[in-house]
N, C-alpha and C positions, 0 to 999 in steps of 0.2 A: 418446400421448406421443411426441415426436419422437425420431428415431434419433440416437444419438451419432455424430458424424462420425468417419471413419477418418483418422488422421493420415498425411499424406505429408510426411516430414521430409527436406529437401534437405541431404545431407551429402557430396555429390560435388563436382564442379567442380574447377577448378585452384587449388591453394594457393600459386601462385608468388609472389603479392604478400606472402605471410607469410615469405619467405626472410629469415633463415636458419633459421627454425623449421619444424618438421614439421607433420603433420596436425593441424589445429586442433580437430577433434571429439574427438581423443584426449588433448588437454591436460587436466591435472588442476588443479582449483581447490579443493583439499581432498583428501579421501580417494578420490574417484572421477573417472574421465574425464568431460569435459563431456557427452558423449553420454548416459552412464548417468544423470548427475544430472538432465539434461533429461527423459529418459524417465520417471524416477521421479516427477518433478513432474507430468508429464502423467497418469501413472497415478493419483496422488493426487487429481487434478482430475476423475477419472471416465472417462478414455479407456481403452479396452480393446483397441484394435487399432491398429497402426502399420505403415507401410511406409517403410523408410529407403532413400533413393536414394544409393548409394555410387559410387565410381569404381574402376577396376581396381587402383589403388595401395592404396586403403584398404579394399577389400572384405573381405579376410581378417580384418583387425582388427575391422571393424564386425560381421561375422557372429559372431565370438567374443564380442564384447560383447553383441550382441543375444540370444545364447543365455543370458545371465545374467538376463533379464527373464522369470522363470517366471510372474509374475502378469499378464503382458500378452502378447497375440499379436503378435509382431514378425516381419515378413518383410523381406527385403533384395532390392532390384533394383539393377542396375548400369547406369550410363550410360557406354558405352565411350569416348566422346569428349566434351569440354566444348563441346556445341553449344547452350548456353543453357538457361535455366530451363524453357522450354516442353518441350524434348526430355527433360529430366530428369523432368518430371511425367508425360510419356507413358510412361515406363518402368514406372510403377505400373499401367498399364492391364491387362496380362495377369494381374496378381495380384488384380484386381477383376472378372474375367470373370463375366458374368452378373449383375452388380450395378450396372448403369448408373444406377440411381436413388439409389445410396448417396451421402450427403453426404461431402465430404472437407474436411479442414482442412490447408491448405498452410502450412508454416513452415520456417525454416532452423535447423539445430542451433546455429549460432554467434550467433544473436540471443538475447541474455539480457535478459529483461523480468520485471516483477513478475507474480505470479499473477493479479492483478486484470485484466490484459489478456485472458488466456484465459477467465477466468470471465465477464467482460462480453460477450465474443464468444459464448460458449455460451449465456448468458442471452438475448441478442438472438435467436439462432437458434431457441432453444426457444420463444420468444414467437411467431415467425412463420417456420416452417421452409420456407416457399415462397420466401423471399428469400435472397440471398447477402450476406455481410458482410465488410467489410475494416476492419482497424484503421487509424486515422489518428492519427499522432503530432502532437499540437498543439504548435506552437512558433512564436514570433514571430521567432526568429532564423533567418536563411536557412540552409537545409540543401540540399546538392547532390544531391537525390533526386527521386523522382516525386511530384508534387502532385496531390491529388484535387480534381475539380470537383464541388461539392456544392450542392444546392438547399437552400432554407430548412428543409425537413422531413427533411434528412439523407440524401436519395437521391443516390447518386453517378452522375453522367452522363458522366464521362470522367476521363482522367488526362493530365497533361503532365509529360514527363520533363525534369528540370533546366531549368525556365524561368529567365529572368533574374529577379533579385530583385524588380524592380519589376513583373514580369508574373505573379507568383504568383496563381493563381486562388482560393486559400484559404490558411489557415495549417496545413493538414493534410497531413503527409507520409505516404506509404504505407509501412507496415511489412509485411514478408512474414509476415502473420498473416491468412489469408483463408479463410473458410468458404464453400464452394460447395455449393449445395443439390443439385446433380446432377453426379456424376462424369462420366457419359456426355456431357452437354451440354458440360462443360468440355473433355473430350478432343477432341470433334468440332471445337470452336472453335479449339483449338490446332493440330490437323491442318490445318484450313483455312488458317491463317496460314503454315504451312510450305509448303503447296501454292502459295502466291503467290510463292515464291522471292525474297523481299525480303532483301537482303544483311545487314541488321542482325540482331542476335540477341535482339531484344525481342519474340519471338513470343508469349510468355505475356501480356505487358502489352497487346499489340495485340489478342489474343483477348479479354481482359477488356473492353477498350475497345469492341470490337464487340458483345459480349454486353450491355453496359450500355445499348445503344440500344433493346433490346427487353425485357430482363429487369430485375427490381428488384435493385439493389445498394444496401445501406445502409452508412453509415459508423458505426463505433463509436469515438468519440474516446478518446484515451489520453494521459495526462500524466505517467505514472510513469517509472521507470528504463528506459533502452534503451541497451545496449552491443552493438555488432556487431564480431566478430573479422574485420576485413578486412585490416588492416595489423598488423605485429608489435607496434607500440607500443600497439595496442588491448588487448593482454593486460593492461596495467596497469588499464584501465578495468573489464574483466571481473573482475580480481582484486579491485578495490575494492568491486564489488557483493557478491562472496562474503564479503569481510571484513566488510561491513556486516551480514551475517547472524549474526555471532558476538555472543552476548550473555552478558556475565559472564565469569568465568574458569573455563575447563574444563581441568583438569589431570589427565592419566591417572595412575592409582595407581602405575604402574610408572615414572613419570618421576621424575628427581632434580632438585630445585631447591635450590641452596645457600642457607643461611641468610642470606647477605649478597647474594644475587641479588635482583633486583627485578622484579615483574610489575605492570604498570600498565594499567588499563582492560580492555577486552574482548580476551581472548587465548585461544587454543586451544593446548594443549601436548599432543602426541601420546605414544604409548606409547614408553617407554624413552628419552625425551629426557633429555639431561643439560645443565643450565644451571649453570655454574660460578661461583665467587665473584666478585662485582663486576659480573656481567653484568646487563643490563636488557632486558626485552622489553616494549615499549610498544605498546598496542593502538590500533587494531585490528591484530592480528597472528596469524599461524598458523604453528606450528612442527610439522613432520611427524615421524613416527615415526623413532626411532634417530638423530636429529640432535643434534649437539653445539653448544652456544653457549658459547664459551670465555671465559676470565677477562676481565673489563672490556670485553666486546663489547656492542654495542647493536643491537637489531633493532626497527625501528618502522615501523608502517603497511606491513607486508610479509608475503609468504608465502615461507617457506623449507620446502620439501617434505622428503621422507624421505632419510635417510642422508647428510646434509650435514655439513660441518665449517665452522662459523663461528668461525675461530680468534681467538686473543688480540688484543684491541683493535680488532677489525673492526667497521665500521659498515655495516649494511644498512638503507637508508631508502627507502621507497616503491617497493620492488622485488619482482620475482617471481623466485624461485630454485628450479629444478626439482631432481629427485633427483640424489644423488651428486655434488654440487658441493663444491669445497673452496676456502676463502678463508683468508687469514692476514694480520693486520695491514694491512688494506686498506679501501677505501671503495667500496661498491656503492650508487650513487645513481640512482634513477629508471630502473632497468635491468631487462632480462629475460635470464635465463640459462637455456638449454636444459640437459637432463641432462648430467652429466659434465664440466662446465666446471671447469678448474683456474685459479684467480685467485691468483697468487702474492703473496708479501709485498710490501707497498708499492704495489700496483696501485690505480689510481683510475679511476672512470668520471666524467669531467667532464660536468656536466649543465646548465651555464648558459653561454649565449653572452656575450661581452664586452659587446655592446650590449643584452643582456637581451631580445632579440627572440625570436620563435617559432623553435623548432628545426626544421630541415629534415632530410629523410632521402631517399636515392635508392632508388627502387623500380623495377626493370626498366628502368634507364637514365633514369628521369624523376625530377626533384627534386620532392618533396612537402613542403608545409607540414604538419607533424604536428599543429599546433594546440596544442602544449604548449610552455610557456615553460621547462620543465625536462625534459630527456630525456637519459639516459645512453647506454649501449650495449645492443645486442641481440646476444647471443653464442650461436652454434650449438653443437650437441651435440659433446662431447669436445674442444672447443677448449682449447688450453693457452697461457696468457699468463704469461711469465716475470716475474721480480721487477721492480718499479718501472715496469711498463708503464702508460701513461696513454692512455685513449681519449677522443677529442673528442666533443662532444654529437651524438647521432644516428647514430654510426658503428655498422656491423654487421660481425660477424666470422663467417665460414662454419664449417661443421662440420669438425672435426679440423684446423683451421688452427693454426699455431704462431707466436706472436709473441715475439721474443727480448727479453731483459732491456733495460730502459731505453728502449724504443721508444715514441715518441709516434705514435699511430695517428690520422691525419687523414681517411682514406678507407676505404671498405668493403674488407674482406679476403675474397677468394674462399675457398671451402672447400678444405681439403687442402694449402694452400701454407704456406711458412715466410717470415715477415717479420722482418728484424732490422736493427739499425744496424751498419754495417761499421766496425770499429775499426782505426785506423792506429797502429801502434806506432812511436814515434820513438826517437831516441837518448836515453839517460838519462845525466846527468852522471856521469862516472867510468868509463863503458863504454869499452872499447877500440875 
């Protein structure tokens, strides 16, 4: 019987593209952080050992979470600097000392896929443990990623990174879900690429491309769900995946749902939730513990986590709202709120451009097409927005920023600053 691969889970790297949100592996989509929910899925699929590659900023949190996995042997390695995926993988080598022939399964904590992808990869490996296997996402729509060069029998002979749409060698995009039959062979190939001192940081991809010339790599096609947390608006895609896992109406015994409140479709209502008269929760929807849904409020196709206040007549639609957020008589549309956001009465996140075109957002000084025709605001931890603030589509607001009442926010707001509309008081008739 073939050996079960050791998981190498990439959870380090820089999260600067996620600004103003924090560490993506610690984000919750339900009751648990993403890292824990991913580890539990792997354990249920038969994996018994994992190595998580962290960075200095998230190491302490990841070690704490890893300690919760009593049914799985989990170790943590640290990549001191973001020197690419190859360098991150090499950080696992000391933890596999003396086990050079051990198979490893490389994946990323922020890639959310169906269990079928992992099961199909494992089945393929168990059928022929002498080969290595890469998942190939089958899509006819162009995707700006690495494309696999595949022969008729499914053997991978190479990879091309971001080819022009007309030059795609196949319709199979590489997902970071790779089973390598020998950890030692992989480590040696990556080290050889770093020894070449090539300025690009695609050492891992180049190492695989070199190995494919002499070793057998097979593709395992995949057509299911795939969401990757690379930019802050991707939180909504991952949220939708987890919302799709809710089936029926699960209402905690300690929750209060008023007789005139309405629950529609697939909804999860957590412990001690209070849903007051006239309110509606329309599925798929998740309401976390100790959250209040006020009179005549509407929550639909959204996640509202723990200890939130969705006040009177508030609408939350297609949005992710983290712990301890407060809203009152406002509109939260296609938006992402980090913990502790205060969204005062009358506030609105505009989510649709006048020309109804795709919404853009600026990331690290570069404008990106988000690919979404509706996108509201991304608001960082503990930001405070005063009454009647309106944010334009795709705007991001940094941690602990303060936006004064009546302000229309057209551009991103850095963390920790105050933005307000200056008022000029004129003479009032009758004044001296």
